[in-house]
C-alpha positions as CSV (number, residue, x, y, z in Angstrom):
1,M,-24.8,2.7,-20.4
2,Q,-21.9,5.2,-20.6
3,L,-22.0,8.8,-19.5
4,D,-21.8,11.4,-22.2
5,D,-18.5,13.2,-22.6
6,S,-19.7,16.3,-20.7
7,L,-19.5,14.3,-17.5
8,A,-16.3,12.5,-18.4
9,P,-14.1,15.0,-20.3
10,K,-11.1,13.5,-21.9
11,G,-8.2,13.1,-19.6
12,R,-10.2,13.8,-16.4
13,F,-10.3,10.2,-15.2
14,V,-7.2,7.9,-14.8
15,R,-6.6,4.3,-14.0
16,R,-4.2,3.9,-11.1
17,Y,-5.3,1.4,-8.6
18,S,-7.4,-0.5,-11.0
19,A,-4.3,-0.9,-13.2
20,L,-2.6,-3.0,-10.6
21,P,-2.6,-6.8,-11.0
22,E,-5.8,-8.8,-10.5
23,G,-6.2,-10.0,-6.9
24,V,-5.5,-6.5,-5.5
25,Y,-9.2,-5.9,-6.0
26,A,-12.4,-7.4,-7.4
27,R,-14.0,-5.9,-10.4
28,V,-17.6,-5.4,-9.4
29,A,-20.2,-2.8,-10.5
30,P,-22.6,-1.1,-8.0
31,T,-26.0,-2.6,-7.6
32,P,-28.6,-0.3,-9.1
33,V,-31.2,1.2,-6.8
34,S,-34.9,1.7,-7.5
35,S,-35.5,5.4,-6.9
36,P,-32.5,7.6,-6.2
37,G,-32.9,11.1,-4.8
38,W,-30.6,13.9,-3.7
39,L,-29.8,14.5,0.0
40,H,-26.8,16.8,-0.6
41,F,-24.2,17.6,-3.2
42,N,-20.9,19.2,-2.3
43,V,-20.4,21.9,-5.0
44,D,-17.1,23.2,-3.6
45,L,-15.5,19.8,-3.4
46,A,-16.7,18.9,-6.9
47,R,-15.0,22.0,-8.2
48,E,-11.9,21.4,-6.2
49,I,-11.3,17.9,-7.6
50,G,-12.0,19.0,-11.2
51,L,-15.6,18.0,-11.7
52,V,-18.2,20.4,-13.2
53,P,-20.8,20.9,-10.4
54,E,-23.6,21.9,-12.7
55,E,-23.3,18.6,-14.6
56,W,-22.6,16.3,-11.6
57,S,-25.5,17.7,-9.5
58,G,-28.0,17.0,-12.3
59,P,-30.0,13.9,-13.2
60,Q,-27.1,12.1,-14.8
61,G,-24.8,12.8,-11.9
62,L,-27.5,11.4,-9.5
63,E,-27.6,8.2,-11.5
64,V,-23.9,7.8,-11.4
65,L,-23.6,8.6,-7.6
66,A,-26.4,6.2,-6.9
67,G,-24.6,3.4,-8.7
68,N,-27.2,3.2,-11.6
69,R,-24.8,4.3,-14.4
70,P,-21.1,3.8,-14.9
71,V,-18.5,6.5,-15.3
72,S,-16.9,6.6,-18.8
73,T,-13.5,5.0,-18.6
74,G,-14.2,4.1,-15.0
75,E,-13.2,0.7,-13.6
76,P,-15.5,0.0,-10.6
77,I,-13.6,-2.1,-8.0
78,A,-13.8,-3.3,-4.5
79,M,-10.4,-3.4,-2.8
80,A,-9.0,-6.4,-0.9
81,Y,-7.5,-5.9,2.5
82,A,-7.2,-7.6,5.9
83,G,-6.8,-6.1,9.3
84,H,-6.4,-6.4,13.1
85,Q,-9.8,-5.7,14.6
86,F,-9.5,-4.8,18.3
87,G,-6.1,-6.4,18.2
88,Q,-7.3,-9.7,16.6
89,W,-6.1,-10.8,13.2
90,V,-8.7,-11.1,10.5
91,P,-7.1,-12.4,7.3
92,Q,-9.7,-11.2,4.9
93,L,-11.9,-8.2,5.1
94,G,-12.1,-5.9,2.0
95,D,-14.6,-3.4,0.7
96,G,-17.8,-5.1,1.7
97,R,-20.1,-2.3,0.8
98,A,-17.9,0.3,-0.9
99,I,-17.0,0.4,-4.6
100,Q,-14.5,2.8,-6.1
101,I,-16.1,4.0,-9.4
102,A,-13.3,6.3,-10.7
103,E,-10.1,8.0,-10.0
104,V,-10.2,11.7,-10.8
105,L,-7.3,13.9,-11.9
106,D,-7.6,17.5,-10.7
107,A,-6.1,20.6,-12.3
108,A,-3.0,20.3,-10.2
109,G,-2.4,16.8,-11.3
110,R,-3.5,15.2,-8.0
111,V,-5.4,11.9,-8.1
112,H,-8.6,11.5,-6.0
113,G,-10.4,8.2,-5.6
114,L,-14.2,8.4,-5.8
115,Q,-16.0,5.7,-3.9
116,L,-19.6,4.8,-3.3
117,K,-20.3,3.6,0.2
118,G,-23.4,1.5,0.4
119,A,-23.3,0.6,-3.3
120,G,-24.2,-3.1,-2.9
121,T,-22.6,-6.5,-2.3
122,T,-19.1,-7.3,-3.3
123,P,-17.0,-10.5,-3.0
124,F,-15.9,-9.1,0.4
125,S,-19.4,-8.6,1.8
126,R,-19.2,-11.6,4.2
127,Q,-22.9,-12.2,4.1
128,G,-23.7,-8.5,4.5
129,D,-26.2,-6.6,2.3
130,G,-23.6,-4.2,1.0
131,R,-25.9,-1.3,1.7
132,A,-25.8,1.7,4.1
133,A,-28.6,3.2,6.1
134,L,-29.5,6.9,6.0
135,G,-28.2,7.7,9.5
136,P,-24.6,6.5,9.1
137,V,-24.4,8.3,5.7
138,L,-25.5,11.6,7.1
139,R,-23.2,11.1,10.1
140,E,-20.2,10.5,8.0
141,Y,-21.1,13.4,5.7
142,L,-21.3,15.8,8.6
143,L,-18.2,14.6,10.5
144,S,-15.9,14.3,7.5
145,E,-16.8,17.8,6.3
146,A,-16.5,19.2,9.8
147,M,-13.0,17.7,9.9
148,A,-12.1,19.4,6.6
149,G,-13.4,22.6,8.0
150,L,-11.1,22.2,11.1
151,G,-8.1,21.6,8.8
152,V,-7.7,18.0,9.7
153,P,-6.7,15.6,6.9
154,T,-9.7,13.5,6.0
155,T,-11.7,11.7,3.4
156,R,-14.4,14.0,2.1
157,A,-18.1,13.8,1.2
158,L,-19.0,14.6,-2.4
159,A,-22.6,13.6,-2.2
160,A,-25.3,11.8,-0.2
161,V,-28.2,10.2,-2.0
162,T,-31.3,8.2,-1.0
163,T,-32.0,4.9,-2.7
164,G,-35.7,4.6,-2.4
165,E,-35.1,1.2,-0.7
166,A,-35.1,0.1,3.0
167,V,-32.2,-1.7,4.6
168,Q,-32.7,-4.0,7.5
169,R,-30.7,-3.3,10.6
170,Q,-32.3,-3.7,14.0
171,T,-35.4,-2.3,12.3
172,P,-36.0,-1.3,8.7
173,E,-34.3,2.0,7.9
174,P,-34.2,4.2,4.8
175,G,-31.3,3.3,2.5
176,A,-28.7,5.8,1.3
177,I,-25.3,6.0,-0.4
178,L,-22.3,8.2,0.4
179,A,-20.0,9.3,-2.4
180,R,-16.7,10.0,-0.7
181,V,-13.4,11.2,-2.0
182,A,-9.9,10.5,-0.8
183,R,-6.3,10.7,-1.9
184,G,-6.6,7.0,-1.9
185,F,-8.2,4.1,0.0
186,V,-5.1,2.1,0.7
187,R,-4.9,1.0,4.4
188,V,-2.5,-0.6,6.7
189,G,-4.7,-3.7,6.3
190,T,-4.1,-3.6,2.5
191,F,-0.4,-4.3,3.1
192,E,-1.2,-6.8,5.8
193,Y,-3.4,-8.8,3.4
194,F,-0.6,-9.4,0.8
195,A,2.3,-9.7,3.2
196,A,0.4,-12.5,5.1
197,R,0.1,-14.3,1.8
198,G,3.8,-14.0,1.0
199,Q,3.1,-11.7,-2.0
200,D,6.1,-9.4,-1.6
201,Q,5.9,-8.2,-5.2
202,T,2.3,-7.0,-4.8
203,V,3.4,-5.3,-1.6
204,R,6.1,-3.5,-3.6
205,E,3.7,-2.5,-6.4
206,I,1.1,-1.0,-4.0
207,A,3.9,0.8,-2.1
208,D,5.2,2.2,-5.4
209,L,1.7,3.5,-6.3
210,V,1.2,5.2,-3.0
211,R,4.7,6.7,-3.1
212,S,4.2,8.1,-6.6
213,E,1.2,10.0,-5.3
214,T,3.0,11.9,-2.6
215,G,4.7,14.2,-5.1
216,I,8.0,14.1,-3.1
217,E,11.2,13.3,-4.9
218,E,13.3,10.6,-3.3
219,A,16.9,11.2,-2.5
220,E,19.3,9.7,-5.1
221,N,20.6,6.3,-4.1
222,A,18.5,6.2,-0.9
223,N,16.1,3.4,-0.2
224,P,12.9,5.1,-1.4
225,Y,10.7,2.9,0.8
226,R,12.4,4.0,3.9
227,G,11.6,7.6,3.1
228,W,8.0,6.7,2.4
229,F,7.6,4.7,5.6
230,E,9.1,7.6,7.6
231,R,6.5,10.0,6.0
232,V,3.7,7.6,6.9
233,I,4.8,7.6,10.5
234,A,5.1,11.4,10.6
235,A,1.7,11.8,9.0
236,Q,0.0,9.5,11.5
237,A,1.7,11.2,14.5
238,D,0.5,14.6,13.2
239,L,-3.0,13.3,12.4
240,I,-3.6,11.8,15.9
241,S,-2.2,15.0,17.6
242,R,-4.8,16.9,15.6
243,W,-7.6,14.6,16.8
244,M,-6.5,15.0,20.4
245,S,-6.5,18.8,20.0
246,I,-10.1,18.9,19.0
247,G,-11.4,16.3,21.4
248,F,-12.1,13.7,18.6
249,I,-12.3,10.0,19.3
250,H,-12.2,7.8,16.2
251,G,-13.7,4.9,18.0
252,V,-12.5,2.0,15.9
253,M,-8.8,2.4,15.1
254,N,-8.4,-1.1,13.6
255,T,-5.6,-1.4,11.0
256,D,-8.1,-1.7,8.2
257,N,-9.4,1.7,9.3
258,M,-6.0,3.5,9.1
259,S,-5.2,5.2,5.8
260,V,-1.5,5.2,4.7
261,Y,-2.2,8.7,3.3
262,G,-2.5,10.2,6.7
263,E,-6.2,11.0,6.3
264,T,-9.0,10.3,8.8
265,I,-11.1,7.5,7.3
266,D,-14.1,5.4,8.2
267,Y,-16.4,7.5,10.4
268,G,-18.2,4.8,12.2
269,P,-18.6,4.9,16.0
270,C,-16.6,8.1,16.3
271,A,-17.5,11.3,18.1
272,F,-16.3,14.7,19.5
273,M,-16.3,14.8,23.3
274,D,-18.5,17.1,25.2
275,A,-17.4,16.8,28.8
276,F,-13.7,16.1,28.9
277,D,-12.7,12.7,30.0
278,P,-9.4,11.2,28.9
279,N,-10.8,7.7,29.2
280,R,-13.9,8.5,27.2
281,V,-15.1,5.8,24.8
282,F,-18.0,6.1,22.4
283,S,-18.0,2.9,20.4
284,S,-20.8,0.5,21.6
285,I,-18.5,-2.5,21.0
286,D,-15.3,-1.1,22.7
287,R,-16.0,-2.7,26.1
288,Q,-12.3,-2.6,27.2
289,G,-11.6,1.0,26.2
290,R,-8.9,0.0,23.6
291,Y,-9.7,3.0,21.5
292,A,-10.4,5.6,24.3
293,Y,-9.4,9.2,23.7
294,Q,-6.1,8.9,25.6
295,Q,-5.2,5.5,24.0
296,Q,-5.2,6.9,20.4
297,P,-1.5,7.8,20.3
298,S,-0.3,4.4,21.4
299,I,-2.8,2.6,19.1
300,G,-1.4,4.7,16.2
301,L,2.1,3.3,17.0
302,W,0.7,-0.2,17.3
303,N,-0.9,0.1,13.9
304,L,2.3,1.5,12.3
305,T,4.2,-1.4,13.7
306,R,1.9,-3.8,11.9
307,L,2.6,-1.8,8.7
308,G,6.3,-2.1,9.3
309,E,6.0,-5.8,9.7
310,S,4.1,-6.0,6.4
311,V,6.7,-4.0,4.4
312,L,9.9,-5.4,5.9
313,S,10.9,-6.9,2.6
314,L,11.2,-3.3,1.2
315,L,13.2,-1.8,4.1
316,G,16.5,-3.6,3.9
317,D,18.6,-6.2,2.1
318,S,18.1,-8.7,4.9
319,T,15.4,-9.2,7.5
320,E,17.7,-8.3,10.3
321,E,18.7,-5.1,8.6
322,A,15.1,-4.2,7.9
323,V,14.0,-4.9,11.5
324,E,16.7,-2.8,13.0
325,W,16.0,0.1,10.7
326,A,12.2,-0.1,11.2
327,Q,12.5,-0.3,15.0
328,G,14.6,2.9,14.8
329,A,12.0,4.7,12.6
330,L,9.1,3.6,14.8
331,G,11.1,4.6,17.9
332,R,10.9,8.2,16.7
333,Y,7.1,8.2,16.5
334,A,6.6,9.2,20.2
335,D,8.8,12.3,19.8
336,Q,7.0,13.2,16.6
337,F,3.6,12.8,18.2
338,H,4.5,14.8,21.3
339,R,6.1,17.6,19.3
340,A,2.9,18.0,17.2
341,Y,0.6,17.6,20.2
342,D,2.5,20.2,22.3
343,E,2.5,22.7,19.5
344,A,-1.2,22.2,18.8
345,F,-2.2,22.7,22.4
346,A,0.2,25.6,22.9
347,K,-1.6,27.4,20.1
348,K,-4.9,26.7,21.8
349,L,-3.6,28.7,24.8
350,G,-2.4,31.6,22.6
351,F,1.4,30.7,22.5
352,G,3.2,30.6,19.2
353,E,5.4,27.7,20.2
354,A,5.6,25.0,22.9
355,N,8.0,24.9,25.8
356,E,8.1,23.5,29.3
357,I,5.8,26.3,30.6
358,T,3.1,25.6,28.0
359,R,3.3,21.9,28.5
360,S,2.7,22.3,32.2
361,L,-0.2,24.7,31.6
362,V,-1.8,22.3,29.2
363,A,-1.5,19.3,31.4
364,D,-2.8,21.2,34.4
365,L,-5.7,22.7,32.5
366,L,-6.8,19.2,31.2
367,A,-6.6,17.8,34.7
368,I,-8.9,20.6,36.0
369,M,-11.2,20.1,33.1
370,A,-11.4,16.3,33.7
371,A,-12.1,16.9,37.4
372,Q,-14.8,19.4,36.6
373,G,-16.3,17.5,33.6
374,A,-15.9,20.7,31.7
375,D,-16.9,20.9,28.0
376,F,-13.8,20.4,25.9
377,T,-14.6,22.7,23.0
378,R,-16.4,25.5,24.9
379,T,-13.7,25.7,27.6
380,F,-10.9,26.4,25.1
381,R,-13.1,28.8,23.1
382,D,-14.1,30.7,26.2
383,L,-10.4,31.3,27.1
384,T,-10.4,34.1,24.5
385,P,-12.7,36.5,26.4
386,L,-10.9,35.6,29.7
387,C,-7.6,36.6,28.0
388,T,-9.1,39.8,26.7
389,A,-10.5,40.7,30.2
390,A,-7.1,40.2,31.8
391,R,-5.4,42.3,29.2
392,E,-7.9,45.1,29.7
393,G,-7.6,44.9,33.5
394,T,-11.1,43.7,34.1
395,A,-12.5,40.6,35.8
396,G,-13.2,37.7,33.6
397,T,-15.1,34.5,34.2
398,L,-15.9,31.2,32.4
399,P,-19.7,31.1,33.0
400,H,-20.1,27.6,31.5
401,F,-17.1,26.0,33.3
402,G,-18.9,24.7,36.4
403,D,-16.8,25.7,39.4
404,A,-15.1,28.6,37.6
405,A,-13.2,29.5,40.9
406,A,-11.3,26.2,40.6
407,L,-9.8,27.5,37.3
408,M,-8.7,31.0,38.5
409,P,-5.3,30.0,40.0
410,W,-4.4,28.3,36.7
411,A,-5.7,31.3,34.7
412,E,-3.4,33.7,36.6
413,R,-0.4,31.5,35.8
414,W,-1.5,31.3,32.2
415,Q,-2.0,35.1,31.9
416,S,1.4,35.7,33.6
417,A,3.1,33.4,31.1
418,L,1.5,35.3,28.2
419,Y,2.7,38.6,29.5
420,A,6.2,37.2,30.1
421,E,6.3,36.4,26.4
422,G,5.3,40.0,25.6
423,K,1.8,39.0,24.6
424,S,0.1,42.1,25.8
425,S,-1.7,42.8,22.5
426,S,-4.7,40.9,21.1
427,E,-2.3,38.5,19.3
428,P,-3.1,35.6,21.6
429,E,-6.8,36.0,21.2
430,A,-6.5,36.0,17.4
431,L,-4.4,32.8,17.5
432,M,-6.8,31.0,19.9
433,D,-9.8,31.9,17.9
434,S,-8.1,30.5,14.8
435,V,-7.5,27.1,16.3
436,N,-10.3,26.7,19.0
437,P,-13.6,26.0,17.1
438,R,-16.9,27.5,18.1
439,Y,-18.8,24.7,16.4
440,I,-18.2,21.0,16.2
441,P,-20.7,18.4,15.1
442,R,-21.9,17.6,18.6
443,N,-23.4,14.2,19.0
444,H,-26.9,15.3,20.0
445,R,-27.1,17.7,17.1
446,V,-25.9,15.0,14.6
447,Q,-28.6,12.7,16.0
448,Q,-31.2,15.4,15.7
449,A,-30.3,16.0,12.0
450,I,-30.5,12.3,11.3
451,D,-33.9,11.9,13.1
452,D,-35.4,15.0,11.4
453,C,-34.4,13.6,8.0
454,A,-35.4,10.0,8.6
455,Q,-38.7,10.7,10.3
456,R,-39.9,13.8,8.5
457,G,-37.8,14.2,5.4
458,D,-36.6,17.5,6.9
459,L,-33.0,18.4,6.0
460,S,-32.9,21.9,7.7
461,S,-31.1,20.6,10.8
462,F,-28.6,18.9,8.7
463,E,-28.0,21.9,6.5
464,S,-27.6,24.3,9.5
465,L,-25.2,22.0,11.2
466,L,-23.2,21.5,8.0
467,K,-22.9,25.2,7.4
468,A,-21.8,25.9,11.0
469,T,-19.2,23.2,11.3
470,T,-17.6,23.7,7.9
471,H,-16.8,27.3,9.1
472,P,-16.1,26.3,12.7
473,F,-14.0,29.3,13.8
474,L,-16.5,32.0,12.9
475,D,-19.0,33.4,15.4
476,N,-22.3,33.3,13.4
477,P,-25.4,34.6,15.4
478,E,-27.6,32.4,13.2
479,F,-25.9,29.2,14.6
480,M,-25.0,30.1,18.2
481,A,-27.3,27.6,19.7
482,L,-25.4,24.8,17.9
483,A,-22.4,25.7,20.1
484,N,-24.1,24.7,23.3
485,P,-23.3,21.4,25.0
486,P,-26.2,18.9,25.4
487,E,-28.6,19.1,28.2
488,A,-28.6,16.1,30.5
489,H,-31.4,14.4,28.6
490,E,-29.6,15.0,25.2
491,V,-26.3,13.4,26.0
492,V,-25.3,10.7,23.5
493,R,-23.2,8.0,25.3
494,E,-22.7,5.4,22.6
495,T,-22.3,5.5,18.8
496,F,-22.5,2.6,16.4
497,C,-20.7,1.5,13.2
498,G,-23.9,1.3,11.1
499,T,-23.1,-2.0,9.3
């Protein structure tokens, strides 16, 4: 059954990835579910990508987003890719429970892939059921929308729906589907898959597609793939610096979970830190700490190197020339990351730009926080009133820091550095409050939202957390309790992928 034209206006949907040659994907329709129901629909995102919210949030939209009805002109596909998982090569992975049902063209001419996660089995399911449980769907919805609120490039959540069916994990759990949106779902592992099979022409065609969606004109007579690869490197350096600046740990930075569009993708065993620990790991299966907080920058380079190996045929007229050029490009990653990291953390301390003084202040503050087990998000947010007190000549404290006296010598250095820059007005406070969130999707609050919905069908905790974290810099009295770190009995120490 096709949707009527009101849900598929002429010219709204395009064929980009599904127009590539067979073998890049498998054509497969979602498996219908018995009794779909709404959990949440993202009205603002729908409008942003060119969908009519009033139509897509209705009964027909529900049928489409549950996988029970196709999109007119849509080409449902599951994408093929490989990947290095915890450093180990896996030659075939692919979309085992995600099916792209359409590509949407917005008013500005940008393409957005629309994918259903938990839509049923595909040729890449590897004996899995192709479904998603309610908990991981709500978790990805909350974290991806919080990331968007924080200004971090990310896949987005368009909708979450229930299926009316149970999925079997360790115990039976309610089933759900996440409709997510991205610039595209091409991963490092996508290029690895075809490069490993010697399909250089397919590698070129996928690279051409991705490049065409950047909207950047290539320099005349330049190798266009070199410019594209440099932009991928820069985007990944910037993305990981942003993760670090908000205390985010992805948890499973396998090459099949790294988007070449520079967006955060695949919210599995990820989390925002409460107490700061540079060695913090949340993933239940990361026993060696490969993807710990402080390891993320180096893993980003490791993944980019795998991408470079996969696209060598595009980067030079000979293997030797391509290797030499790629090594030079990858060698600039560290400087790009550190520049973005230093600038992000300088702003968190109220400085407009980074320098040796700000780098020293940041490093020393993080060391004190680690020693104190201080809450990452609250500590940075609470620097604002401390700065205001110093400017007004009154005593300021960090009541939630633990041993606040241990911070005072550092605070005096910090305040002196601000004054030395002429920051005697409220300018630093305004800058800090624009980059240091009050609200993040804290692990215990996410779990509470999941439990309330799964056990009692109560979405109020989910709705409150979503509202707070999508406007993370605003002090809202209604949500102030959501800013509090967990009590000892509420601490979440492990997160899981949900497959």
